[in-house]
N, C-alpha and C positions, 0 to 999 in steps of 0.2 A: 780183647775182642770188642769191636764196635757193634753196638746193638741200638735199636730204636725204642725209646720209652714213651708211652702215652702220658703227657703232662697236663693235658686239658681236654675236656669233652663238652660239647655244647649241642644245642638243638634249636629248631624253630618249627612251629606249626602255624599254618594260616588261621586267622581268627574264626572263620566259619566252620562250625562242626555240623555235620549232616548225619542224623540218625537213620536207622532202617525205616522207621515210621515216616520220616521226612521223604525218603525215596518213594514210599508207597503213595504218599500224598501228591508227589510229583508225577505219578502215573506209571512207575515201575511195577511190573506184575510180580510182586513178591510179598513177603511178610517178615516181621521181625523174628518170629519163631523159626521160619525157614532158614534165614540167613545165620542166625545164631547157632542153630543146631548143626549146620553143615560147616561153618567156618569159625565160629566164635566171635565174629565181628558184630559190634553193636553200633559203632559210629565211625566216621572218617572225617578228615579235614579237607576242605576244598579251597584252593587258591582263589583270591579275588580277581575280578577282571583287571588285567594289566599287571598283575603280580607275576613276575617271571621266576623261572627256575634259579636264575642268578641271584635274584632278590632273596629267595629262601636260603640259598647257599651262603650268601654274605651274612645274613642274620645268624645262622648256625655257627659260622666261622668266628664271628665277633664274640659270640657266647663262649665258644671253646677258648679263644684267646684270653678272655676275661677270667674264665674259670681257672685257666692254667697260669695266669700272671705272666703271659708272654707278650712282648711288644711286637707289633706288626713288622717292625724293621728287622726282626730276627728271621722271618720267613724267607726261605730260598727255594721252596718247591710247593706247588699247589697241584693236587690231583683231584679232579672232580669226577665222581661216578654218577652218570646220569643216562637215562634213556630218552629224556625229554629236554634236549638242549634248547637254549633261547633261539638259536639259529642253526642252520645246517653247518655253517662255519662263520666266524671262527669258533674255537672251543669256548664253552661256557667258562672254563677255568680262566681264560684270558680276561673275560669280563669281570670275573670275581677278583682277579689280581688287580685290575684297574680300580674297582670300587673300593677295595681294601687299602689301596695306596701302596701295594708291594711293588718294589722297583728292581728286584734282582731275582735271579734264578729262573727255573722253568715252570710252565703252567700248561697242563693238557688235560683232556677228558679220557675217561675209560668207559667203554660201553660193553657191559656184560649183564645187563638187565638186573635182575634181583640179586645176582652174585657180585654186582659191581663194586660194592664197598670192600669185599674181601679181595677182589682183584686189585683195586686201587691201593689198599693197605699193603699188599704184597709188593707193588711197584715202589711205593715210597720206602718201605722197609728195606728192600734190596738196594735202593739208591743210597740210603743212609749207611748200610753195611759196607758199600763200596766207596764211601767217602765223597759221593757226588752231592750230598745234601747234609746239612747239619740240623735243620729245623723245617719240618714239612707239615703242611696242612692237607689233611685228607678228608674229603667231603662227599657225602652221598646226598643228592638233592633231586627231587622229582616233582613235576606237576603232571602226574600220571593221569589225572582226571581228563586231560585234554586229548587223550588217546582212546577214550571210552566211547562205545556205542551205547547210549542210554536206553535203548530198546532191547538190549541183550542182557537179561537179568543174570545170566551165568557168569558174566564178567563185571558189569557195572557196579555190582554190590561189593566187590572185593577190594577195590583200590582206593587210595587216598593220596594226598599231597603232603610234603614235608621235607625237612632236611636235618641231617645230623653231621657233626664234624669232630675230628680229633686232631690234636697237635702232637707230632712226634718229634722228639729231640734225640740227637746222638749221645750215647753214654758209653762209658767203658764198663763192659761186663765180664763175667768169668767164663761165659760161654756154656753155662749149664742151666737147668730148669729153675734154679733159684733166682736168676736175673729178673729184675722188674723191667720187663721189656716184651716186645713181640717175640715169642719163642720160636714159632714156625708158622708158615702159611703153606697151603696145599690147594692147587688149582687144577681144574679138569674141564673138559668140554667134549661134547658129542654132537657134531653138526648133522649127523644123520637124522636127528630128532627135531630138526629146524621147524617143521610145519606144525608141531604139536602145540607150540606156544609162540605166537608171532603177532606182528602188526602187518596188516594187508596193504601196506603202502610204503612209499619211500621215494626219494629224488630220482634214483636210477630206474625204478620199476614203473610206478604210476605217476610220479610227479605230485603226489598228495601225501598228507601225513598218514592217513589210514587209521584203522581201529584195531584194538586188541582182539585176537581170535584164539580160543583155547579149547583143546580137547581135555576137559577136566579129569575124567577117570584115568586117562593115560598119564597125564602130568603127575597126578597123585601117586600112581604106582611107581613111576621112575623116581620121584622125589624121595619117597620112603627108602628105596633101595640105595640110591646114590648117596644120600645124606648119611645113612648108616655106614656105608663104605668109607666115606671121607673122615667121619668121626673116628672110626677104628684106625685108619691110616695115621691120623694126627696123634692119637694116644700112643700108638706103637712107636712112632717117630721120636716121641719125647720120653718114652719109657715111663709112662704114668698110667695109673688105673683110674677108672671113673670116679671112685670115691675120693680121689685127691682134688677133684674139681670143686670149686666154690660156687660157680655159676655157669649155666648154659644160657648164652645170649643168642638165640637163633633168629634167622630171617623170619619175619612175622607175616607169613602168608596164610596159614590155616592152622587153627588150633589142633586139629586132628593129626596133622603132620608133626607139629611140635611135640604133642603128647607121645607120638610113635617113637621119635628119637629119644625123648626122655626116658621112656620105658626101656629101650634097648640099653641105655646107660645106667638103668636102675637108679635114676635121680628122682628125689622127691619133688613134687610140684613146687614146693616152696623155694627150691633152688633154680627154678626156671624163670627167666625174666620174660614176662608176657605183656605186650602192649597192643597186640592185634585187636583186642576188643575195643580199644579207644582210637587207634590210628588206622585200622585196616592195613592193607598191603601197600606200603609206600616204596616198594621195589628197592633200589639201591640205598634209600634213606632209612630203611627199617632197622638194620642192626645198629647204626650209630645213634638213632633215636632211642632205641631200647637201652643202649649203654648209657647215654646221657641221663635218661629217666632214672636208672638204677644208681648212678653216681650222685644225682642231685638229692634222691631221697635217702641216701646213706647206706644202701645195701652193698654196693661195690666199694670196698675199702682197699687202701694200699696193701700189696702183698697177696691179694686174692687172685686165684687162678681162674681165668674166664675162657670158655670155649665158644667161639662164634662159628656158625655154619649157615650156608645159604645155597639155594639152587634157583636158577632162572632160565629164561628162554635161551635157546641156542642148540641144545641145552648147555648151560654152564653150571658148574658147582664148585664149592670150595669150603675151606675151613681155616681158621686162624686160632692159635692158642696164645693167650696174652697173660703175663703176670703183671697185675696192675700196680 
């Protein structure tokens, strides 16, 4: 059975780190205590002027290729998950392809907001399973700060910029949960909740980029329920119990949501990969950033079972189970 194995994992964060106190000094009506208590966020990284989403994506991709010992000539598929493309078109993935010097295969973007990396991973995994790709680059990259209304303290304190990437290679597996591969992915959406988390602009509606608008309490309520559902779906599909998991690598939106999912899984805090305090919510980049952080510091090791889950605007949500 053909399966996709993660052989490299990399990341990139812009140089400028902005603390909660920095935001207060810039005139945002908040406090470090208020932000930390409600979200767990202490700082976020902000892209420099002229630093594009594709720049972040390329840096993360190169790190993943280096970490995995993969030559760029092997890449035959690039999927970029982003809500903040360089241009309306062409796809940011096409720019990444050119900047990396990849000369074969497909390159396209996936837009599922904070669930984007899970969606992109599913696309690449399915293409590898079908034999349409042998070596894929999956990237989550965002310059989300450019969608923020800096006078809206309910949203501007939450988000940051960054990129994470993984390299997937086709392998021959047994087809069971012992395979070191992407074991399963599970995707969902509910467009009826469109208005609860959105950007109030776009080329077809206002002709402007717009800003993030969010109904926080409603988003929180839906997130806790939907993430619990998709986690249970994933465990059931793979016939595993929560105690078999080595790591939970969740979307880094809000520590209270992360804690809620961990509690339902009865997972100790030490088994939850947490980067929201340092990165903020980097949307599609948050899961691969968390994975790369834990790989680099030695927590995630070959053979470990890792559960990733995310929910974002749309609403979209999903999960992936990976044997590292």
